C-alpha positions as CSV (number, residue, x, y, z in Angstrom):
1,M,-0.3,0.1,-0.1
2,D,1.3,3.5,-0.9
3,I,0.4,7.0,-1.2
4,K,-0.4,7.0,-4.8
5,Q,-2.8,4.0,-4.5
6,L,-4.6,5.7,-1.7
7,I,-5.1,8.9,-3.8
8,T,-6.3,7.0,-6.7
9,F,-8.8,5.0,-4.5
10,R,-10.1,8.7,-3.0
11,T,-10.1,10.2,-6.2
12,L,-11.8,7.4,-8.1
13,A,-14.7,7.4,-5.1
14,Q,-15.1,11.0,-6.0
15,E,-15.4,10.9,-9.7
16,K,-17.0,7.5,-10.2
17,N,-15.5,7.0,-13.3
18,Y,-12.1,5.8,-14.3
19,M,-11.6,8.1,-17.2
20,K,-12.4,11.0,-15.1
21,T,-9.9,10.1,-12.6
22,S,-7.3,9.4,-15.3
23,E,-7.5,12.8,-16.5
24,K,-7.6,14.5,-13.0
25,L,-4.2,12.1,-11.9
26,S,-2.6,11.8,-15.2
27,Y,-2.5,8.1,-15.0
28,A,-3.7,5.7,-17.4
29,P,-6.9,3.8,-16.6
30,S,-5.1,0.6,-16.7
31,T,-2.5,2.0,-14.0
32,L,-5.5,3.3,-11.9
33,A,-7.0,-0.2,-12.0
34,K,-3.7,-1.9,-11.0
35,H,-3.7,0.4,-7.9
36,I,-7.0,-0.5,-6.9
37,R,-6.7,-4.4,-7.5
38,S,-3.3,-4.0,-5.5
39,L,-5.3,-2.3,-2.6
40,E,-8.0,-4.9,-2.7
41,D,-5.4,-7.8,-3.0
42,E,-3.5,-6.5,0.0
43,L,-6.7,-5.8,2.1
44,Q,-8.5,-9.0,0.9
45,V,-11.9,-7.4,0.4
46,Q,-13.5,-5.9,-2.7
47,L,-13.4,-2.1,-2.4
48,V,-15.2,-0.7,-5.7
49,E,-18.0,-2.1,-8.0
50,Y,-20.2,-1.1,-11.1
51,R,-23.4,-0.1,-10.3
52,N,-25.9,1.9,-12.9
53,G,-23.0,2.6,-15.2
54,K,-20.9,4.1,-12.2
55,I,-17.9,3.3,-9.9
56,E,-19.3,2.9,-6.2
57,L,-17.6,2.0,-3.3
58,T,-18.7,-1.3,-1.7
59,Y,-19.4,-1.6,2.1
60,D,-15.9,-2.4,2.8
61,G,-15.0,0.3,0.4
62,K,-16.6,2.6,2.4
63,R,-14.9,1.6,5.8
64,F,-11.6,1.8,4.3
65,M,-12.3,5.3,3.0
66,R,-12.0,6.6,6.3
67,Y,-8.8,5.2,7.1
68,A,-7.6,6.1,3.6
69,D,-8.7,9.9,4.6
70,E,-6.9,9.6,8.0
71,M,-3.7,8.4,6.2
72,L,-3.5,10.9,3.6
73,S,-4.1,13.4,6.3
74,V,-1.0,12.3,8.0
75,Y,0.8,12.1,5.0
76,F,0.0,15.8,3.7
77,K,0.9,16.9,7.3
78,L,4.3,15.4,7.2
79,Q,4.8,16.9,3.6
80,Y,3.9,20.3,4.8
81,E,6.1,20.1,8.1
82,F,9.3,18.7,6.1
83,D,8.8,20.8,3.1
84,Q,11.4,23.3,4.3
85,T,11.1,25.7,1.4
86,K,7.5,26.6,2.2
87,S,7.8,26.3,6.0
88,A,10.5,28.6,6.0
89,I,8.8,31.3,4.0
90,G,5.4,30.9,5.1
91,T,4.1,30.0,1.5
92,I,0.5,29.8,1.0
93,R,-0.8,28.3,-2.6
94,V,-4.0,29.8,-3.5
95,A,-6.1,28.9,-6.7
96,G,-9.2,30.5,-7.6
97,G,-11.3,31.8,-10.4
98,E,-9.6,35.2,-12.0
99,L,-13.0,37.1,-11.1
100,M,-12.8,35.8,-7.7
101,V,-8.9,36.3,-7.0
102,G,-8.1,39.2,-9.1
103,F,-11.4,41.2,-9.0
104,A,-13.5,40.4,-5.7
105,F,-10.4,39.5,-3.7
106,G,-7.7,41.2,-5.4
107,D,-7.3,43.9,-2.9
108,F,-7.5,41.5,-0.1
109,F,-4.6,39.4,-1.5
110,A,-2.7,42.6,-2.2
111,A,-3.3,43.9,1.4
112,V,-2.1,40.9,3.0
113,E,1.1,40.4,1.2
114,K,2.0,44.3,1.8
115,T,1.4,44.1,5.7
116,Q,2.4,40.5,6.1
117,P,5.7,40.3,4.6
118,E,6.5,37.0,6.4
119,L,3.9,35.5,4.3
120,T,4.0,34.4,0.8
121,L,1.1,33.9,-1.3
122,Q,1.1,32.2,-4.5
123,V,-2.1,32.9,-6.2
124,N,-3.1,30.9,-9.4
125,A,-5.9,32.1,-11.5
126,I,-7.8,29.3,-13.1
127,C,-11.3,28.1,-14.0
128,C,-13.3,27.7,-10.6
129,A,-14.3,24.1,-11.7
130,R,-10.7,23.2,-11.6
131,V,-10.0,24.4,-8.2
132,P,-11.2,21.1,-6.4
133,E,-8.9,18.9,-8.7
134,W,-6.0,21.1,-7.8
135,L,-6.7,20.7,-4.2
136,N,-7.4,16.7,-4.6
137,Q,-3.8,16.6,-6.3
138,N,-2.2,18.7,-3.3
139,E,-1.1,21.3,-5.9
140,V,-2.6,24.2,-3.9
141,D,-3.3,24.7,0.0
142,I,-6.7,26.8,-0.5
143,G,-9.2,27.7,-3.3
144,F,-11.3,31.0,-3.6
145,V,-14.1,30.0,-5.7
146,Q,-17.6,31.4,-6.9
147,M,-20.2,28.9,-7.3
148,L,-23.8,28.1,-7.6
149,N,-24.4,26.4,-4.1
150,T,-22.8,25.7,-0.8
151,Q,-23.2,22.1,-0.7
152,E,-20.0,20.3,0.0
153,S,-18.4,17.4,-2.2
154,E,-16.8,14.7,-1.0
155,G,-13.2,15.3,0.2
156,Q,-14.0,19.2,0.3
157,Q,-15.1,21.3,3.1
158,I,-16.7,24.8,2.2
159,V,-16.2,27.9,4.1
160,P,-19.1,30.4,3.1
161,L,-17.9,34.2,2.7
162,F,-21.0,35.9,0.9
163,Q,-24.1,35.4,-1.3
164,E,-24.2,38.2,-4.6
165,R,-26.0,38.0,-7.9
166,L,-24.8,37.6,-11.3
167,C,-25.0,40.9,-13.5
168,L,-24.5,41.4,-17.4
169,M,-22.3,44.1,-18.6
170,T,-21.4,45.3,-22.0
171,S,-20.5,48.4,-24.1
172,P,-22.4,51.9,-23.6
173,N,-23.2,51.4,-27.1
174,H,-25.1,48.3,-26.9
175,R,-28.8,48.6,-27.9
176,L,-29.8,46.9,-24.4
177,A,-27.6,49.6,-22.4
178,Q,-30.5,52.0,-22.3
179,Q,-33.5,49.7,-21.8
180,E,-35.4,50.0,-18.7
181,E,-35.4,46.5,-18.0
182,V,-33.7,43.4,-19.8
183,H,-35.3,39.8,-19.3
184,L,-33.5,36.6,-20.7
185,G,-35.8,36.6,-23.6
186,D,-34.6,40.3,-24.8
187,L,-30.8,38.5,-25.3
188,N,-31.9,36.3,-28.3
189,R,-29.5,36.7,-31.2
190,E,-27.0,38.4,-29.0
191,N,-23.1,37.9,-28.9
192,F,-21.6,36.8,-25.7
193,S,-18.2,36.7,-24.2
194,Y,-17.2,34.0,-21.3
195,T,-14.1,33.1,-19.5
196,Y,-14.6,29.1,-19.5
197,E,-17.2,26.8,-20.9
198,D,-17.2,24.7,-17.8
199,C,-17.4,27.8,-15.3
200,C,-20.7,26.5,-13.3
201,F,-22.5,29.9,-13.4
202,T,-21.4,30.1,-17.3
203,D,-23.1,26.7,-17.9
204,E,-26.4,27.9,-15.7
205,F,-27.0,31.2,-17.6
206,R,-26.6,29.3,-21.0
207,R,-29.1,27.1,-19.7
208,C,-31.6,29.7,-18.6
209,L,-31.0,31.5,-21.9
210,A,-32.3,28.2,-23.5
211,Q,-35.1,27.7,-21.2
212,N,-36.4,31.1,-22.2
213,G,-36.0,30.8,-25.8
214,A,-32.9,32.9,-26.3
215,R,-30.6,31.6,-28.8
216,P,-27.2,33.4,-28.9
217,A,-26.0,34.7,-32.3
218,S,-22.3,33.8,-31.3
219,E,-20.2,32.8,-28.1
220,L,-16.6,33.1,-27.5
221,F,-14.7,31.5,-24.6
222,L,-11.6,33.0,-24.1
223,G,-10.3,32.1,-20.6
224,S,-9.1,35.6,-19.5
225,I,-11.5,37.9,-18.1
226,H,-9.6,40.7,-19.5
227,A,-10.1,39.6,-23.0
228,V,-13.7,38.9,-22.3
229,I,-14.2,42.7,-21.1
230,N,-12.2,44.1,-24.2
231,T,-14.3,41.9,-26.7
232,A,-17.4,43.2,-24.7
233,K,-16.2,46.8,-25.0
234,D,-14.9,46.7,-28.5
235,D,-17.6,44.4,-30.1
236,N,-20.6,45.1,-28.3
237,R,-20.7,41.7,-26.7
238,I,-22.3,40.9,-23.3
239,C,-20.2,39.3,-20.6
240,L,-21.2,37.7,-17.3
241,I,-20.0,39.7,-14.0
242,P,-20.3,38.9,-10.4
243,Y,-22.0,41.7,-8.7
244,V,-18.8,42.4,-6.2
245,C,-16.6,42.9,-9.5
246,V,-19.0,45.1,-11.1
247,P,-17.6,48.5,-9.9
248,K,-13.8,47.6,-11.1
249,V,-15.2,46.6,-14.4
250,R,-17.6,49.6,-14.9
251,Q,-14.0,51.6,-14.5
252,M,-12.6,49.5,-17.5
253,G,-15.5,50.7,-19.7
254,L,-18.4,48.5,-19.6
255,V,-21.9,49.5,-18.3
256,Q,-24.4,47.1,-16.4
257,L,-27.6,46.0,-18.0
258,N,-30.7,46.4,-15.8
259,W,-31.2,42.5,-15.9
260,I,-34.2,42.0,-13.5
261,D,-34.1,38.2,-13.2
262,P,-30.5,37.4,-12.5
263,F,-29.7,34.3,-10.1
264,V,-27.4,34.2,-6.8
265,I,-23.9,32.6,-6.6
266,Y,-21.8,32.0,-3.6
267,D,-18.1,33.2,-2.7
268,V,-16.5,30.6,-0.9
269,I,-13.1,29.1,0.3
270,L,-12.5,25.4,-0.4
271,I,-10.3,23.3,1.6
272,Q,-9.5,19.7,1.6
273,K,-11.2,17.6,4.4
274,G,-9.0,15.8,6.5
275,V,-5.6,17.7,5.4
276,Y,-3.5,19.3,8.1
277,R,-4.0,23.4,7.9
278,S,-1.6,25.4,8.9
279,T,-1.6,28.3,11.3
280,G,-0.9,30.6,8.3
281,I,-3.9,29.0,6.6
282,N,-6.3,29.4,9.3
283,H,-5.2,33.0,9.7
284,L,-5.9,33.7,6.0
285,I,-9.4,32.4,6.3
286,D,-10.4,34.5,9.2
287,Q,-8.9,37.6,7.3
288,A,-11.1,36.6,4.1
289,K,-14.0,36.7,6.2
290,A,-13.2,40.0,7.8
291,Y,-12.6,41.2,4.3
292,A,-16.0,39.7,3.1
293,A,-17.7,42.2,6.1
294,Q,-15.7,45.2,4.6
295,V,-17.2,44.6,1.4
296,K,-20.7,44.5,2.7
297,K,-20.0,48.0,4.3
298,D,-19.0,49.6,0.9
299,P,-21.8,51.3,-0.6
300,E,-20.9,50.0,-4.0
301,T,-21.2,46.4,-2.9
302,S,-23.7,46.8,0.2
303,Q,-26.2,44.1,-1.4
304,I,-24.2,41.0,-0.9
305,Q,-25.4,39.0,1.8
306,L,-22.9,37.7,4.4
307,L,-23.0,33.9,5.0
């Protein structure tokens, strides 16, 4: 039994699919199957089974999961304690969506680095949907994401910060910019720019468009939020911007549409369950909660709901 086998087992239990687990861990499916067989041979029990087209844990698999979580927790704690490079300079590896870490919490991270020189933050802007994967693979210590709900997934703990609404923004020259009210049906045959196709609120927005009979004329998935904003400004495209980011995006030349039926999203912190958290990480979480309270007091963003 080794760490790679335990990580394979836990990831497979989360994904319930060998191909998805293979993509996350960068192992061939045959290698993953070998990891599971080795564990089962060593323990003399069946850990997983196919059920309704998915991989599910057996009764013994669920029993073993508790021990696997404990062993991985100890392993990651040891890894953290004896990683001299990281522990010596107080580094915290952060991942989050660009709108979250660069806009909603950009000032927060800048203030932490300025006022706490003993702490080094390595902030990675990626698609929110990929943050859990990075946490599972121990590539980051903590995630800052925007999501559609606060339901915890297996292996991930959610620290809720606040609730906000999703907004639509575009060029001042857009035909809908001066419209008194904008409904989803008004967006038929419009051009849109998004960051990532697998972003949770992008996917939900596109689903809502379809349900309301609105069919986009074109859609761009550009990755960078700055590229999204530039195309909205130059090409009269419409983009999705979380409420707390609107003031900064407005300074970049876009205007907010009076969309009367936006949906709610949540700004949260993600951390791994059962994994050692340093004092620095716990302190960062407390500071993020305090920063959320400051955002609530700002007149431009006072409509958030603290959680």
